[in-house]
N, CA, C and O of each residue as an XYZ file, in Angstrom:
420
protein
N     -50.086    -58.199      5.397
C     -50.442    -56.879      4.923
C     -51.736    -56.959      4.124
O     -51.956    -57.925      3.394
N     -52.577    -55.967      4.256
C     -53.854    -55.946      3.554
C     -53.700    -55.739      2.062
O     -52.636    -55.370      1.566
N     -54.783    -55.984      1.371
C     -54.809    -55.803     -0.074
C     -56.126    -55.138     -0.442
O     -57.164    -55.399      0.165
N     -56.062    -54.266     -1.455
C     -57.251    -53.571     -1.935
C     -57.514    -53.974     -3.371
O     -56.619    -53.931     -4.215
N     -58.731    -54.359     -3.639
C     -59.161    -54.666     -5.003
C     -59.784    -53.398     -5.561
O     -60.659    -52.791     -4.943
N     -59.317    -53.008     -6.747
C     -59.884    -51.852     -7.431
C     -60.306    -52.327     -8.812
O     -59.473    -52.600     -9.676
N     -61.606    -52.418     -9.001
C     -62.175    -52.862    -10.271
C     -62.843    -51.662    -10.926
O     -63.707    -51.014    -10.334
N     -62.430    -51.378    -12.152
C     -62.972    -50.231    -12.876
C     -63.765    -50.746    -14.069
O     -63.348    -51.673    -14.763
N     -64.920    -50.119    -14.289
C     -65.821    -50.597    -15.333
C     -66.305    -49.463    -16.228
O     -66.558    -48.351    -15.765
N     -66.427    -49.763    -17.504
C     -67.180    -48.937    -18.438
C     -68.458    -49.726    -18.700
O     -68.435    -50.778    -19.338
N     -69.561    -49.206    -18.204
C     -70.858    -49.882    -18.349
C     -71.785    -48.966    -19.146
O     -72.071    -47.850    -18.712
N     -72.256    -49.425    -20.304
C     -73.208    -48.601    -21.059
C     -74.404    -48.238    -20.175
O     -74.879    -49.062    -19.393
N     -74.877    -47.021    -20.304
C     -75.961    -46.535    -19.435
C     -77.158    -47.470    -19.435
O     -77.770    -47.690    -18.390
N     -77.501    -48.023    -20.595
C     -78.669    -48.910    -20.674
C     -78.429    -50.252    -19.983
O     -79.376    -51.011    -19.777
N     -77.180    -50.559    -19.619
C     -76.848    -51.832    -18.976
C     -76.551    -51.686    -17.487
O     -76.295    -52.680    -16.806
N     -76.583    -50.454    -16.974
C     -76.200    -50.232    -15.567
C     -77.096    -51.015    -14.615
O     -76.593    -51.628    -13.673
N     -78.395    -51.012    -14.833
C     -79.308    -51.705    -13.908
C     -79.011    -53.200    -13.851
O     -78.949    -53.764    -12.759
N     -78.824    -53.856    -14.992
C     -78.509    -55.290    -15.021
C     -77.152    -55.550    -14.377
O     -76.980    -56.541    -13.668
N     -76.197    -54.671    -14.621
C     -74.877    -54.806    -14.001
C     -74.995    -54.720    -12.482
O     -74.402    -55.525    -11.763
N     -75.758    -53.748    -11.997
C     -75.911    -53.573    -10.547
C     -76.627    -54.755     -9.902
O     -76.323    -55.110     -8.763
N     -77.568    -55.367    -10.608
C     -78.232    -56.563    -10.086
C     -77.213    -57.673     -9.853
O     -77.192    -58.290     -8.788
N     -76.371    -57.923    -10.849
C     -75.329    -58.953    -10.718
C     -74.326    -58.563     -9.643
O     -73.912    -59.402     -8.843
N     -73.936    -57.302     -9.621
C     -72.970    -56.832     -8.645
C     -73.486    -57.017     -7.219
O     -72.720    -57.358     -6.318
N     -74.772    -56.796     -7.020
C     -75.367    -56.923     -5.688
C     -75.183    -58.335     -5.133
O     -74.827    -58.498     -3.966
N     -75.421    -59.349     -5.953
C     -75.236    -60.734     -5.509
C     -73.756    -61.025     -5.248
O     -73.404    -61.637     -4.240
N     -72.914    -60.588     -6.145
C     -71.465    -60.767     -6.044
C     -70.951    -60.127     -4.749
O     -70.193    -60.745     -4.001
N     -71.369    -58.889     -4.496
C     -70.951    -58.133     -3.316
C     -71.383    -58.823     -2.027
O     -70.589    -58.962     -1.097
N     -72.617    -59.246     -1.975
C     -73.131    -59.883     -0.764
C     -72.350    -61.152     -0.443
O     -72.037    -61.411      0.719
N     -72.036    -61.939     -1.456
C     -71.278    -63.169     -1.238
C     -69.880    -62.848     -0.719
O     -69.433    -63.432      0.268
N     -69.195    -61.929     -1.375
C     -67.822    -61.608     -0.965
C     -67.769    -60.954      0.411
O     -66.854    -61.224      1.189
N     -68.729    -60.106      0.717
C     -68.735    -59.428      2.017
C     -68.882    -60.410      3.173
O     -68.497    -60.096      4.299
N     -69.429    -61.586      2.914
C     -69.609    -62.608      3.958
C     -68.381    -63.511      4.107
O     -68.354    -64.372      4.986
N     -67.366    -63.325      3.258
C     -66.193    -64.201      3.300
C     -65.205    -63.766      4.383
O     -65.094    -62.577      4.683
N     -64.483    -64.736      4.972
C     -63.462    -64.391      5.968
C     -62.414    -63.449      5.372
O     -61.970    -63.632      4.239
N     -62.031    -62.452      6.145
C     -60.996    -61.521      5.726
C     -61.493    -60.285      5.008
O     -60.714    -59.367      4.751
N     -62.787    -60.240      4.673
C     -63.337    -59.050      4.023
C     -63.422    -57.931      5.053
O     -63.954    -58.131      6.145
N     -62.903    -56.757      4.713
C     -62.921    -55.625      5.641
C     -63.966    -54.579      5.273
O     -64.745    -54.155      6.127
N     -63.989    -54.166      4.026
C     -64.952    -53.148      3.600
C     -64.968    -53.073      2.085
O     -64.062    -53.557      1.407
N     -66.013    -52.458      1.577
C     -66.109    -52.288      0.139
C     -67.081    -51.184     -0.207
O     -67.930    -50.812      0.603
N     -66.952    -50.658     -1.423
C     -67.855    -49.620     -1.903
C     -67.831    -49.617     -3.422
O     -66.819    -49.929     -4.050
N     -68.965    -49.259     -3.991
C     -69.065    -49.075     -5.430
C     -69.319    -47.597     -5.668
O     -70.188    -46.995     -5.037
N     -68.553    -47.020     -6.583
C     -68.658    -45.598     -6.884
C     -69.135    -45.398     -8.316
O     -68.754    -46.137     -9.224
N     -69.972    -44.387     -8.497
C     -70.414    -43.991     -9.835
C     -69.727    -42.676    -10.175
O     -69.637    -41.775     -9.341
N     -69.253    -42.578    -11.383
C     -68.543    -41.377    -11.827
C     -69.432    -40.150    -11.654
O     -70.587    -40.133    -12.078
N     -68.862    -39.119    -11.018
C     -69.595    -37.889    -10.784
C     -69.125    -36.759    -11.700
O     -69.801    -35.738    -11.820
N     -67.978    -36.935    -12.340
C     -67.460    -35.899    -13.222
C     -66.039    -36.219    -13.628
O     -65.436    -37.168    -13.126
N     -65.515    -35.432    -14.527
C     -64.140    -35.607    -14.969
C     -64.047    -36.347    -16.286
O     -65.030    -36.915    -16.761
N     -62.849    -36.340    -16.882
C     -62.678    -36.897    -18.217
C     -62.463    -38.415    -18.268
O     -62.439    -38.981    -19.360
N     -62.310    -39.076    -17.147
C     -62.048    -40.519    -17.152
C     -63.132    -41.313    -17.846
O     -64.288    -40.893    -17.881
N     -62.770    -42.449    -18.393
C     -63.740    -43.246    -19.155
C     -64.499    -44.250    -18.312
O     -65.556    -44.715    -18.737
N     -64.004    -44.605    -17.133
C     -64.696    -45.584    -16.287
C     -65.838    -44.894    -15.544
O     -65.642    -43.854    -14.915
N     -67.044    -45.489    -15.626
C     -68.185    -44.856    -14.965
C     -68.580    -45.541    -13.661
O     -69.364    -44.982    -12.894
N     -68.056    -46.739    -13.388
C     -68.267    -47.406    -12.099
C     -66.931    -47.947    -11.611
O     -66.172    -48.538    -12.380
N     -66.652    -47.744    -10.335
C     -65.413    -48.229     -9.735
C     -65.756    -48.894     -8.409
O     -66.466    -48.330     -7.578
N     -65.238    -50.101     -8.231
C     -65.447    -50.864     -7.009
C     -64.127    -50.964     -6.253
O     -63.096    -51.305     -6.834
N     -64.163    -50.667     -4.955
C     -63.007    -50.856     -4.089
C     -63.408    -51.812     -2.976
O     -64.464    -51.654     -2.363
N     -62.572    -52.793     -2.718
C     -62.824    -53.738     -1.625
C     -61.513    -53.984     -0.902
O     -60.488    -54.246     -1.531
N     -61.547    -53.899      0.413
C     -60.349    -54.105      1.229
C     -60.421    -55.470      1.894
O     -61.464    -55.882      2.401
N     -59.269    -56.170      1.878
C     -59.144    -57.510      2.446
C     -57.990    -57.541      3.440
O     -57.010    -56.809      3.299
N     -58.122    -58.398      4.447
C     -57.060    -58.532      5.447
C     -55.744    -58.967      4.833
O     -54.681    -58.509      5.252
N     -55.805    -59.852      3.840
C     -54.576    -60.375      3.243
C     -54.844    -60.883      1.833
O     -55.989    -61.097      1.435
N     -53.759    -61.068      1.089
C     -53.870    -61.648     -0.245
C     -54.409    -63.073     -0.163
O     -55.122    -63.517     -1.064
N     -54.078    -63.786      0.899
C     -54.587    -65.144      1.088
C     -56.096    -65.174      1.257
O     -56.773    -66.039      0.701
N     -56.626    -64.221      2.033
C     -58.083    -64.133      2.196
C     -58.753    -63.819      0.861
O     -59.786    -64.400      0.526
N     -58.168    -62.907      0.112
C     -58.728    -62.556     -1.192
C     -58.715    -63.762     -2.125
O     -59.704    -64.031     -2.807
N     -57.603    -64.486     -2.160
C     -57.504    -65.665     -3.029
C     -58.552    -66.710     -2.666
O     -59.178    -67.302     -3.544
N     -58.740    -66.934     -1.361
C     -59.735    -67.914     -0.920
C     -61.146    -67.464     -1.300
O     -61.974    -68.281     -1.704
N     -61.416    -66.166     -1.171
C     -62.738    -65.639     -1.524
C     -62.981    -65.766     -3.030
O     -64.082    -66.117     -3.454
N     -61.964    -65.484     -3.826
C     -62.120    -65.616     -5.278
C     -62.359    -67.069     -5.665
O     -63.156    -67.354     -6.558
N     -61.675    -67.977     -4.999
C     -61.881    -69.398     -5.276
C     -63.309    -69.809     -4.915
O     -63.972    -70.517     -5.672
N     -63.770    -69.356     -3.755
C     -65.142    -69.678     -3.335
C     -66.160    -69.085     -4.310
O     -67.162    -69.726     -4.627
N     -65.911    -67.875     -4.781
C     -66.821    -67.247     -5.731
C     -66.838    -68.026     -7.043
O     -67.897    -68.227     -7.637
N     -65.671    -68.460     -7.488
C     -65.601    -69.269     -8.703
C     -66.403    -70.552     -8.580
O     -67.082    -70.957     -9.524
N     -66.329    -71.196     -7.415
C     -67.100    -72.423     -7.179
C     -68.600    -72.133     -7.172
O     -69.396    -72.929     -7.669
N     -68.974    -70.996     -6.608
C     -70.386    -70.612     -6.602
C     -70.890    -70.417     -8.032
O     -71.956    -70.920     -8.388
N     -70.134    -69.696     -8.844
C     -70.538    -69.489    -10.235
C     -70.607    -70.814    -10.987
O     -71.515    -71.037    -11.788
N     -69.650    -71.680    -10.725
C     -69.646    -72.993    -11.382
C     -70.889    -73.788    -10.991
O     -71.538    -74.388    -11.847
N     -71.220    -73.793     -9.698
C     -72.397    -74.528     -9.221
C     -73.682    -73.970     -9.832
O     -74.617    -74.722    -10.107
N     -73.728    -72.663    -10.043
C     -74.910    -72.022    -10.624
C     -74.934    -72.122    -12.145
O     -75.965    -71.894    -12.777
N     -73.790    -72.464    -12.720
C     -73.693    -72.489    -14.171
C     -73.687    -71.094    -14.775
O     -74.117    -70.896    -15.912
N     -73.196    -70.124    -14.001
C     -73.176    -68.747    -14.499
C     -71.751    -68.325    -14.856
O     -70.776    -68.871    -14.340
N     -71.656    -67.349    -15.744
C     -70.375    -66.868    -16.226
C     -70.422    -65.340    -16.279
O     -70.984    -64.774    -17.217
N     -69.830    -64.659    -15.273
C     -69.852    -63.192    -15.275
C     -69.210    -62.598    -16.532
O     -69.657    -61.560    -17.018
N     -68.175    -63.242    -17.059
C     -67.537    -62.745    -18.274
C     -68.507    -62.699    -19.441
O     -68.508    -61.749    -20.223
N     -69.335    -63.736    -19.554
C     -70.333    -63.770    -20.623
C     -71.361    -62.655    -20.421
O     -71.794    -62.023    -21.385
N     -71.748    -62.418    -19.173
C     -72.691    -61.335    -18.881
C     -72.080    -59.997    -19.275
O     -72.745    -59.172    -19.902
N     -70.830    -59.778    -18.915
C     -70.157    -58.521    -19.272
C     -70.125    -58.341    -20.787
O     -70.382    -57.245    -21.287
N     -69.816    -59.393    -21.508
C     -69.778    -59.295    -22.975
C     -71.166    -58.971    -23.526
O     -71.306    -58.133    -24.417
N     -72.191    -59.639    -22.992
C     -73.558    -59.408    -23.458
C     -74.006    -57.971    -23.189
O     -74.704    -57.370    -24.005
N     -73.602    -57.428    -22.043
C     -73.994    -56.071    -21.671
C     -73.090    -55.003    -22.282
O     -73.412    -53.815    -22.229
N     -71.961    -55.418    -22.861
C     -71.014    -54.448    -23.416
C     -70.145    -53.790    -22.371
O     -69.688    -52.663    -22.562
N     -69.909    -54.486    -21.256
C     -69.107    -53.952    -20.152
C     -67.625    -54.188    -20.421
O     -67.218    -55.284    -20.804
N     -66.831    -53.150    -20.216
C     -65.378    -53.277    -20.225
C     -64.921    -53.229    -18.772
O     -65.377    -52.387    -17.999
N     -64.019    -54.136    -18.406
C     -63.575    -54.206    -17.012
C     -62.055    -54.178    -16.919
O     -61.360    -54.791    -17.729
N     -61.551    -53.461    -15.923
C     -60.141    -53.452    -15.571
C     -60.089    -53.927    -14.120
O     -60.405    -53.170    -13.202
N     -59.689    -55.183    -13.918
C     -59.750    -55.845    -12.617
C     -58.334    -56.037    -12.088
O     -57.487    -56.609    -12.773
N     -58.072    -55.556    -10.864
C     -56.734    -55.732    -10.294
C     -56.783    -55.583     -8.774
O     -57.715    -55.003     -8.217
N     -55.756    -56.122     -8.125
C     -55.605    -55.919     -6.682
C     -54.295    -55.177     -6.441
O     -53.335    -55.314     -7.198
N     -54.281    -54.395     -5.376
C     -53.171    -53.484     -5.096
C     -52.770    -53.572     -3.628
O     -53.598    -53.823     -2.753
N     -51.478    -53.358     -3.382
C     -50.967    -53.221     -2.024
C     -50.645    -51.742     -1.804
O     -50.068    -51.083     -2.668
N     -51.021    -51.246     -0.654
C     -50.789    -49.839     -0.335
C     -49.301    -49.555     -0.200
O     -48.566    -50.325      0.418
N     -48.863    -48.446     -0.783
C     -47.451    -48.075     -0.651
C     -47.266    -46.710      0.006
O     -46.198    -46.436      0.554
N     -48.275    -45.855     -0.036
C     -48.192    -44.537      0.589
C     -49.535    -44.214      1.224
O     -50.575    -44.373      0.584
N     -49.528    -43.770      2.454
C     -50.734    -43.303      3.118
C     -50.610    -41.791      3.289
O     -49.548    -41.292      3.662
N     -51.685    -41.066      3.020
C     -51.626    -39.604      3.196
C     -52.908    -39.080      3.761
O     -53.041    -37.875      3.976
């Protein structure tokens, strides 16, 4: 069964450009991994919610997602980069989770 990653972010307006630069590299790497089906990044258009950027990515299976996350971790390790440190420096709050579909409408 497929899995959907839904990552929600509060990114200060002055940090959006730097966040998007990092996201672009992250996205390109993950999109090339086996099992990746589709993805999109959304910017808040209105409403009272506090998250201003939301990323959705669909994967063939939880196993494919786990393998992609492991590969991404190795890439960051090889580069000596730490996305968590970048988020802290930029003042980004993140809610990161994966979900299995339970209702289609």
